[in-house]
N, CA, C and O atoms as CSV, one atom per row, in Angstrom:
chain,resi,resn,atom,element,x,y,z
A,1,UNK,N,N,13.154,-9.528,-19.164
A,1,UNK,CA,C,13.926,-8.551,-18.361
A,1,UNK,C,C,14.691,-9.294,-17.333
A,1,UNK,O,O,14.128,-10.145,-16.645
A,2,UNK,N,N,15.958,-9.012,-17.195
A,2,UNK,CA,C,16.837,-9.701,-16.269
A,2,UNK,C,C,16.792,-9.091,-14.910
A,2,UNK,O,O,16.131,-8.071,-14.714
A,3,UNK,N,N,17.456,-9.662,-13.985
A,3,UNK,CA,C,17.533,-9.174,-12.636
A,3,UNK,C,C,18.210,-7.752,-12.539
A,3,UNK,O,O,19.037,-7.372,-13.368
A,4,UNK,N,N,17.823,-7.046,-11.535
A,4,UNK,CA,C,18.427,-5.723,-11.437
A,4,UNK,C,C,19.867,-5.866,-10.893
A,4,UNK,O,O,20.288,-6.900,-10.373
A,5,UNK,N,N,20.569,-4.753,-11.057
A,5,UNK,CA,C,21.990,-4.827,-10.526
A,5,UNK,C,C,22.061,-5.070,-9.098
A,5,UNK,O,O,22.939,-5.812,-8.657
A,6,UNK,N,N,21.142,-4.462,-8.269
A,6,UNK,CA,C,21.121,-4.611,-6.836
A,6,UNK,C,C,20.899,-6.130,-6.500
A,6,UNK,O,O,21.557,-6.719,-5.642
A,7,UNK,N,N,19.950,-6.684,-7.228
A,7,UNK,CA,C,19.584,-8.119,-7.021
A,7,UNK,C,C,20.811,-8.963,-7.392
A,7,UNK,O,O,21.104,-9.908,-6.659
A,8,UNK,N,N,21.529,-8.696,-8.450
A,8,UNK,CA,C,22.622,-9.477,-8.777
A,8,UNK,C,C,23.761,-9.304,-7.774
A,8,UNK,O,O,24.464,-10.254,-7.429
A,9,UNK,N,N,23.916,-8.081,-7.325
A,9,UNK,CA,C,24.943,-7.780,-6.339
A,9,UNK,C,C,24.709,-8.501,-5.004
A,9,UNK,O,O,25.646,-9.004,-4.384
A,10,UNK,N,N,23.462,-8.541,-4.583
A,10,UNK,CA,C,23.130,-9.255,-3.357
A,10,UNK,C,C,23.188,-10.730,-3.527
A,10,UNK,O,O,23.493,-11.436,-2.566
A,11,UNK,N,N,22.911,-11.243,-4.703
A,11,UNK,CA,C,22.980,-12.724,-4.991
A,11,UNK,C,C,24.448,-13.165,-4.859
A,11,UNK,O,O,24.729,-14.247,-4.343
A,12,UNK,N,N,25.333,-12.363,-5.304
A,12,UNK,CA,C,26.754,-12.744,-5.199
A,12,UNK,C,C,27.296,-12.646,-3.785
A,12,UNK,O,O,28.292,-13.289,-3.455
A,13,UNK,N,N,26.631,-11.825,-2.924
A,13,UNK,CA,C,27.072,-11.585,-1.562
A,13,UNK,C,C,25.929,-11.896,-0.634
A,13,UNK,O,O,25.318,-10.987,-0.072
A,14,UNK,N,N,25.615,-13.230,-0.454
A,14,UNK,CA,C,24.483,-13.615,0.327
A,14,UNK,C,C,24.597,-13.189,1.793
A,14,UNK,O,O,23.609,-12.849,2.443
A,15,UNK,N,N,25.818,-13.220,2.279
A,15,UNK,CA,C,26.007,-12.833,3.658
A,15,UNK,C,C,25.650,-11.426,3.885
A,15,UNK,O,O,25.077,-11.107,4.927
A,16,UNK,N,N,25.966,-10.510,2.927
A,16,UNK,CA,C,25.537,-9.101,3.018
A,16,UNK,C,C,24.041,-8.985,2.930
A,16,UNK,O,O,23.428,-8.180,3.630
A,17,UNK,N,N,23.448,-9.793,2.065
A,17,UNK,CA,C,21.946,-9.719,1.987
A,17,UNK,C,C,21.345,-10.108,3.358
A,17,UNK,O,O,20.366,-9.505,3.797
A,18,UNK,N,N,21.922,-11.096,4.016
A,18,UNK,CA,C,21.388,-11.518,5.293
A,18,UNK,C,C,21.596,-10.389,6.330
A,18,UNK,O,O,20.682,-10.094,7.101
A,19,UNK,N,N,22.736,-9.783,6.354
A,19,UNK,CA,C,22.939,-8.646,7.299
A,19,UNK,C,C,21.968,-7.447,7.027
A,19,UNK,O,O,21.379,-6.866,7.938
A,20,UNK,N,N,21.850,-7.127,5.727
A,20,UNK,CA,C,21.047,-6.030,5.388
A,20,UNK,C,C,19.505,-6.358,5.593
A,20,UNK,O,O,18.710,-5.458,5.862
A,21,UNK,N,N,19.140,-7.597,5.464
A,21,UNK,CA,C,17.773,-8.050,5.733
A,21,UNK,C,C,17.448,-7.772,7.206
A,21,UNK,O,O,16.419,-7.190,7.549
A,22,UNK,N,N,18.362,-8.210,8.040
A,22,UNK,CA,C,18.174,-7.896,9.523
A,22,UNK,C,C,18.102,-6.358,9.844
A,22,UNK,O,O,17.247,-5.916,10.612
A,23,UNK,N,N,18.972,-5.617,9.265
A,23,UNK,CA,C,18.929,-4.194,9.525
A,23,UNK,C,C,17.661,-3.584,9.010
A,23,UNK,O,O,17.063,-2.786,9.732
A,24,UNK,N,N,17.189,-3.897,7.795
A,24,UNK,CA,C,16.044,-3.303,7.244
A,24,UNK,C,C,14.722,-3.785,8.004
A,24,UNK,O,O,13.712,-3.082,8.053
A,25,UNK,N,N,14.816,-4.989,8.565
A,25,UNK,CA,C,13.660,-5.436,9.392
A,25,UNK,C,C,13.520,-4.591,10.567
A,25,UNK,O,O,12.414,-4.151,10.882
A,26,UNK,N,N,14.698,-4.307,11.315
A,26,UNK,CA,C,14.628,-3.470,12.406
A,26,UNK,C,C,14.260,-2.082,12.177
A,26,UNK,O,O,13.562,-1.481,12.993
A,27,UNK,N,N,14.736,-1.485,11.000
A,27,UNK,CA,C,14.411,-0.194,10.687
A,27,UNK,C,C,12.945,-0.041,10.321
A,27,UNK,O,O,12.301,0.952,10.659
A,28,UNK,N,N,12.445,-1.019,9.639
A,28,UNK,CA,C,10.992,-1.023,9.318
A,28,UNK,C,C,10.169,-1.020,10.572
A,28,UNK,O,O,9.205,-0.262,10.679
A,29,UNK,N,N,10.539,-1.880,11.558
A,29,UNK,CA,C,9.850,-1.915,12.750
A,29,UNK,C,C,9.872,-0.568,13.534
A,29,UNK,O,O,8.851,-0.113,14.050
A,30,UNK,N,N,11.046,0.026,13.597
A,30,UNK,CA,C,11.177,1.340,14.268
A,30,UNK,C,C,10.409,2.453,13.542
A,30,UNK,O,O,9.791,3.285,14.206
A,31,UNK,N,N,10.428,2.495,12.240
A,31,UNK,CA,C,9.718,3.545,11.478
A,31,UNK,C,C,8.265,3.354,11.551
A,31,UNK,O,O,7.557,4.361,11.561
A,32,UNK,N,N,7.709,2.140,11.604
A,32,UNK,CA,C,6.303,1.936,11.610
A,32,UNK,C,C,5.661,1.827,12.999
A,32,UNK,O,O,4.441,1.863,13.158
A,33,UNK,N,N,6.521,1.697,13.965
A,33,UNK,CA,C,6.084,1.604,15.379
A,33,UNK,C,C,5.146,2.804,15.740
A,33,UNK,O,O,5.594,3.950,15.775
A,34,UNK,N,N,3.854,2.522,16.005
A,34,UNK,CA,C,2.969,3.599,16.430
A,34,UNK,C,C,2.577,4.595,15.422
A,34,UNK,O,O,1.940,5.593,15.756
A,35,UNK,N,N,2.943,4.363,14.146
A,35,UNK,CA,C,2.723,5.344,13.102
A,35,UNK,C,C,1.290,5.549,12.798
A,35,UNK,O,O,0.864,6.683,12.582
A,36,UNK,N,N,0.525,4.503,12.771
A,36,UNK,CA,C,-0.966,4.657,12.498
A,36,UNK,C,C,-1.628,5.409,13.640
A,36,UNK,O,O,-2.459,6.277,13.374
A,37,UNK,N,N,-1.311,5.127,14.885
A,37,UNK,CA,C,-1.906,5.849,15.963
A,37,UNK,C,C,-1.660,7.349,15.950
A,37,UNK,O,O,-2.561,8.167,16.140
A,38,UNK,N,N,-0.371,7.671,15.711
A,38,UNK,CA,C,-0.001,9.132,15.687
A,38,UNK,C,C,-0.675,9.780,14.413
A,38,UNK,O,O,-1.179,10.901,14.479
A,39,UNK,N,N,-0.666,9.054,13.283
A,39,UNK,CA,C,-1.258,9.667,12.072
A,39,UNK,C,C,-2.744,9.950,12.328
A,39,UNK,O,O,-3.244,11.007,11.945
A,40,UNK,N,N,-3.471,8.990,12.989
A,40,UNK,CA,C,-4.938,9.178,13.165
A,40,UNK,C,C,-5.152,10.379,14.127
A,40,UNK,O,O,-6.065,11.186,13.950
A,41,UNK,N,N,-4.230,10.462,15.198
A,41,UNK,CA,C,-4.392,11.592,16.152
A,41,UNK,C,C,-4.092,12.891,15.459
A,41,UNK,O,O,-4.718,13.901,15.777
A,42,UNK,N,N,-3.137,12.917,14.501
A,42,UNK,CA,C,-2.848,14.125,13.799
A,42,UNK,C,C,-4.005,14.600,12.877
A,42,UNK,O,O,-4.299,15.790,12.768
A,43,UNK,N,N,-4.620,13.635,12.246
A,43,UNK,CA,C,-5.728,13.978,11.312
A,43,UNK,C,C,-6.929,14.442,12.189
A,43,UNK,O,O,-7.653,15.361,11.807
A,44,UNK,N,N,-7.126,13.813,13.338
A,44,UNK,CA,C,-8.206,14.214,14.202
A,44,UNK,C,C,-7.949,15.639,14.697
A,44,UNK,O,O,-8.883,16.440,14.725
A,45,UNK,N,N,-6.711,15.987,15.092
A,45,UNK,CA,C,-6.308,17.311,15.527
A,45,UNK,C,C,-6.601,18.332,14.478
A,45,UNK,O,O,-7.169,19.379,14.789
A,46,UNK,N,N,-6.232,18.072,13.229
A,46,UNK,CA,C,-6.391,18.917,12.127
A,46,UNK,C,C,-7.923,19.119,11.903
A,46,UNK,O,O,-8.386,20.242,11.704
A,47,UNK,N,N,-8.663,18.036,11.941
A,47,UNK,CA,C,-10.144,18.148,11.700
A,47,UNK,C,C,-10.827,18.919,12.802
A,47,UNK,O,O,-11.737,19.706,12.540
A,48,UNK,N,N,-10.425,18.718,13.965
A,48,UNK,CA,C,-11.100,19.365,15.118
A,48,UNK,C,C,-10.786,20.866,15.252
A,48,UNK,O,O,-11.675,21.676,15.514
A,49,UNK,N,N,-9.527,21.207,15.069
A,49,UNK,CA,C,-9.100,22.591,15.345
A,49,UNK,C,C,-8.864,23.408,14.052
A,49,UNK,O,O,-8.604,24.608,14.142
A,50,UNK,N,N,-8.941,22.828,12.926
A,50,UNK,CA,C,-8.913,23.517,11.619
A,50,UNK,C,C,-7.619,24.412,11.413
A,50,UNK,O,O,-6.496,23.909,11.461
A,51,UNK,N,N,-7.819,25.688,11.195
A,51,UNK,CA,C,-6.765,26.577,10.889
A,51,UNK,C,C,-5.807,26.809,12.051
A,51,UNK,O,O,-4.618,27.068,11.867
A,52,UNK,N,N,-6.390,26.702,13.304
A,52,UNK,CA,C,-5.408,26.786,14.459
A,52,UNK,C,C,-4.444,25.641,14.445
A,52,UNK,O,O,-3.268,25.838,14.752
A,53,UNK,N,N,-4.875,24.460,14.106
A,53,UNK,CA,C,-3.994,23.261,13.988
A,53,UNK,C,C,-2.940,23.501,12.963
A,53,UNK,O,O,-1.775,23.172,13.185
A,54,UNK,N,N,-3.309,24.065,11.845
A,54,UNK,CA,C,-2.367,24.353,10.794
A,54,UNK,C,C,-1.286,25.338,11.239
A,54,UNK,O,O,-0.104,25.181,10.934
A,55,UNK,N,N,-1.751,26.387,11.993
A,55,UNK,CA,C,-0.821,27.393,12.458
A,55,UNK,C,C,0.115,26.757,13.524
A,55,UNK,O,O,1.236,27.239,13.690
A,56,UNK,N,N,-0.279,25.763,14.201
A,56,UNK,CA,C,0.521,25.091,15.248
A,56,UNK,C,C,1.443,24.046,14.674
A,56,UNK,O,O,2.196,23.418,15.417
A,57,UNK,N,N,1.409,23.846,13.400
A,57,UNK,CA,C,2.307,22.890,12.758
A,57,UNK,C,C,1.775,21.549,12.443
A,57,UNK,O,O,2.514,20.621,12.115
A,58,UNK,N,N,0.417,21.443,12.548
A,58,UNK,CA,C,-0.213,20.170,12.293
A,58,UNK,C,C,0.013,19.635,10.851
A,58,UNK,O,O,0.201,18.439,10.624
A,59,UNK,N,N,-0.016,20.576,9.910
A,59,UNK,CA,C,0.196,20.172,8.563
A,59,UNK,C,C,1.585,19.707,8.277
A,59,UNK,O,O,1.797,18.787,7.487
A,60,UNK,N,N,2.582,20.371,8.950
A,60,UNK,CA,C,3.935,19.968,8.844
A,60,UNK,C,C,4.200,18.588,9.448
A,60,UNK,O,O,4.954,17.789,8.893
A,61,UNK,N,N,3.595,18.333,10.542
A,61,UNK,CA,C,3.589,17.055,11.233
A,61,UNK,C,C,3.009,15.926,10.305
A,61,UNK,O,O,3.566,14.835,10.177
A,62,UNK,N,N,1.926,16.255,9.714
A,62,UNK,CA,C,1.275,15.275,8.829
A,62,UNK,C,C,2.191,14.950,7.661
A,62,UNK,O,O,2.282,13.788,7.264
A,63,UNK,N,N,2.866,15.930,7.104
A,63,UNK,CA,C,3.789,15.651,5.989
A,63,UNK,C,C,5.004,14.761,6.454
A,63,UNK,O,O,5.508,13.919,5.711
A,64,UNK,N,N,5.419,15.000,7.691
A,64,UNK,CA,C,6.545,14.212,8.234
A,64,UNK,C,C,6.034,12.791,8.497
A,64,UNK,O,O,6.808,11.851,8.320
A,65,UNK,N,N,4.811,12.581,8.898
A,65,UNK,CA,C,4.271,11.227,9.098
A,65,UNK,C,C,4.168,10.502,7.779
A,65,UNK,O,O,4.480,9.315,7.684
A,66,UNK,N,N,3.739,11.203,6.782
A,66,UNK,CA,C,3.592,10.528,5.432
A,66,UNK,C,C,4.950,10.152,4.935
A,66,UNK,O,O,5.108,9.095,4.325
A,67,UNK,N,N,5.945,10.981,5.173
A,67,UNK,CA,C,7.286,10.646,4.717
A,67,UNK,C,C,7.809,9.444,5.503
A,67,UNK,O,O,8.428,8.549,4.927
A,68,UNK,N,N,7.574,9.420,6.751
A,68,UNK,CA,C,7.923,8.293,7.629
A,68,UNK,C,C,7.252,7.042,7.148
A,68,UNK,O,O,7.898,5.994,7.136
A,69,UNK,N,N,6.005,7.073,6.752
A,69,UNK,CA,C,5.318,5.940,6.177
A,69,UNK,C,C,5.981,5.426,4.912
A,69,UNK,O,O,6.124,4.210,4.781
A,70,UNK,N,N,6.394,6.263,3.974
A,70,UNK,CA,C,7.030,5.894,2.797
A,70,UNK,C,C,8.445,5.366,3.132
A,70,UNK,O,O,8.888,4.444,2.447
A,71,UNK,N,N,9.155,5.863,4.095
A,71,UNK,CA,C,10.417,5.293,4.471
A,71,UNK,C,C,10.306,3.923,5.049
A,71,UNK,O,O,11.179,3.083,4.829
A,72,UNK,N,N,9.256,3.672,5.782
A,72,UNK,CA,C,8.989,2.390,6.383
A,72,UNK,C,C,8.683,1.368,5.269
A,72,UNK,O,O,9.150,0.231,5.328
A,73,UNK,N,N,7.908,1.773,4.266
A,73,UNK,CA,C,7.635,1.015,3.121
A,73,UNK,C,C,8.921,0.630,2.363
A,73,UNK,O,O,9.110,-0.514,1.951
A,74,UNK,N,N,9.775,1.614,2.203
A,74,UNK,CA,C,11.062,1.307,1.537
A,74,UNK,C,C,11.905,0.271,2.255
A,74,UNK,O,O,12.474,-0.625,1.632
A,75,UNK,N,N,11.980,0.401,3.561
A,75,UNK,CA,C,12.716,-0.666,4.357
A,75,UNK,C,C,12.097,-1.996,4.164
A,75,UNK,O,O,12.787,-3.008,4.044
A,76,UNK,N,N,10.707,-2.007,4.130
A,76,UNK,CA,C,10.054,-3.284,3.980
A,76,UNK,C,C,10.323,-3.954,2.608
A,76,UNK,O,O,10.501,-5.169,2.519
A,77,UNK,N,N,10.347,-3.137,1.566
A,77,UNK,CA,C,10.632,-3.638,0.295
A,77,UNK,C,C,12.054,-4.119,0.191
A,77,UNK,O,O,12.306,-5.116,-0.487
A,78,UNK,N,N,13.005,-3.452,0.836
A,78,UNK,CA,C,14.395,-3.921,0.849
A,78,UNK,C,C,14.497,-5.180,1.638
A,78,UNK,O,O,15.276,-6.056,1.265
A,79,UNK,N,N,13.748,-5.334,2.724
A,79,UNK,CA,C,13.717,-6.575,3.466
A,79,UNK,C,C,13.226,-7.737,2.537
A,79,UNK,O,O,13.809,-8.821,2.511
A,80,UNK,N,N,12.164,-7.467,1.803
A,80,UNK,CA,C,11.635,-8.455,0.889
A,80,UNK,C,C,12.590,-8.844,-0.260
A,80,UNK,O,O,12.630,-9.997,-0.690
A,81,UNK,N,N,13.321,-7.893,-0.720
A,81,UNK,CA,C,14.327,-8.155,-1.779
A,81,UNK,C,C,15.404,-9.070,-1.198
A,81,UNK,O,O,15.782,-10.047,-1.844
A,82,UNK,N,N,15.904,-8.782,-0.008
A,82,UNK,CA,C,16.936,-9.581,0.682
A,82,UNK,C,C,16.440,-10.993,0.912
A,82,UNK,O,O,17.169,-11.962,0.702
A,83,UNK,N,N,15.154,-11.103,1.359
A,83,UNK,CA,C,14.527,-12.344,1.570
A,83,UNK,C,C,14.413,-13.176,0.346
A,83,UNK,O,O,14.656,-14.382,0.391
A,84,UNK,N,N,14.043,-12.559,-0.775
A,84,UNK,CA,C,14.007,-13.277,-2.039
A,84,UNK,C,C,15.345,-13.859,-2.467
A,84,UNK,O,O,15.449,-14.998,-2.922
A,85,UNK,N,N,16.398,-12.992,-2.292
A,85,UNK,CA,C,17.759,-13.446,-2.639
A,85,UNK,C,C,18.148,-14.651,-1.845
A,85,UNK,O,O,18.728,-15.599,-2.376
A,86,UNK,N,N,17.829,-14.620,-0.555
A,86,UNK,CA,C,18.273,-15.750,0.344
A,86,UNK,C,C,17.347,-16.991,0.060
A,86,UNK,O,O,17.866,-18.104,-0.024
A,87,UNK,N,N,16.108,-16.842,-0.078
A,87,UNK,CA,C,15.304,-18.002,-0.348
A,87,UNK,C,C,15.651,-18.656,-1.644
A,87,UNK,O,O,15.705,-19.885,-1.699
A,88,UNK,N,N,15.901,-17.874,-2.746
A,88,UNK,CA,C,16.278,-18.470,-3.952
A,88,UNK,C,C,17.679,-19.172,-3.838
A,88,UNK,O,O,17.918,-20.200,-4.471
A,89,UNK,N,N,18.560,-18.601,-3.039
A,89,UNK,CA,C,19.881,-19.219,-2.881
A,89,UNK,C,C,19.670,-20.576,-2.134
A,89,UNK,O,O,20.274,-21.589,-2.486
A,90,UNK,N,N,18.814,-20.558,-1.117
A,90,UNK,CA,C,18.610,-21.863,-0.455
A,90,UNK,C,C,17.892,-22.876,-1.280
A,90,UNK,O,O,18.198,-24.066,-1.205
A,91,UNK,N,N,16.940,-22.440,-2.072
A,91,UNK,CA,C,16.162,-23.336,-2.945
A,91,UNK,C,C,17.027,-23.942,-4.028
A,91,UNK,O,O,16.807,-25.079,-4.444
A,92,UNK,N,N,18.020,-23.178,-4.492
A,92,UNK,CA,C,18.831,-23.728,-5.627
A,92,UNK,C,C,20.103,-24.403,-5.130
A,92,UNK,O,O,20.900,-24.871,-5.943
A,93,UNK,N,N,20.315,-24.467,-3.817
A,93,UNK,CA,C,21.558,-25.076,-3.342
A,93,UNK,C,C,21.510,-26.564,-3.623
A,93,UNK,O,O,20.502,-27.223,-3.370
A,94,UNK,N,N,22.643,-27.106,-4.167
A,94,UNK,CA,C,22.596,-28.463,-4.521
A,94,UNK,C,C,22.503,-29.423,-3.285
A,94,UNK,O,O,23.131,-29.171,-2.257
A,95,UNK,N,N,21.745,-30.472,-3.402
A,95,UNK,CA,C,21.609,-31.424,-2.275
A,95,UNK,C,C,22.813,-32.303,-2.253
A,95,UNK,O,O,23.402,-32.602,-3.292
A,96,UNK,N,N,23.168,-32.703,-1.119
A,96,UNK,CA,C,24.350,-33.532,-0.902
A,96,UNK,C,C,23.939,-34.933,-0.380
A,96,UNK,O,O,23.423,-35.078,0.728
A,97,UNK,N,N,24.175,-35.877,-1.166
A,97,UNK,CA,C,23.857,-37.311,-0.692
A,97,UNK,C,C,22.408,-37.681,-0.699
A,97,UNK,O,O,22.064,-38.695,-0.093
A,98,UNK,N,N,21.554,-36.968,-1.312
A,98,UNK,CA,C,20.145,-37.286,-1.344
A,98,UNK,C,C,19.688,-37.681,-2.764
A,98,UNK,O,O,19.737,-36.843,-3.664
A,99,UNK,N,N,19.261,-38.893,-2.980
A,99,UNK,CA,C,18.922,-39.332,-4.283
A,99,UNK,C,C,17.424,-39.166,-4.441
A,99,UNK,O,O,16.674,-39.382,-3.488
A,100,UNK,N,N,16.956,-38.769,-5.681
A,100,UNK,CA,C,15.524,-38.533,-5.889
A,100,UNK,C,C,14.804,-39.856,-5.934
A,100,UNK,O,O,13.585,-39.890,-6.101
């Protein structure tokens, strides 16, 4: 199985992969910042107050936190894809003036 179209696109435009890698790193950090703390507080709130917590929107907030977690994971995977493109480009770059 060959490389994906996105991988091939980024391989031809390494500078774009570098810019997108930086952006996805920042977005991953922003999305995941304090996510675990808020998620545990939400689960504790739902467990402690039960149906009242659900009426107050605790379940909706939990769903939003789960979606945020998946979005953070998506940004992390995109960061790793860009990293792979750039590392392979650097590893396959021809050496100049260095004899084995």
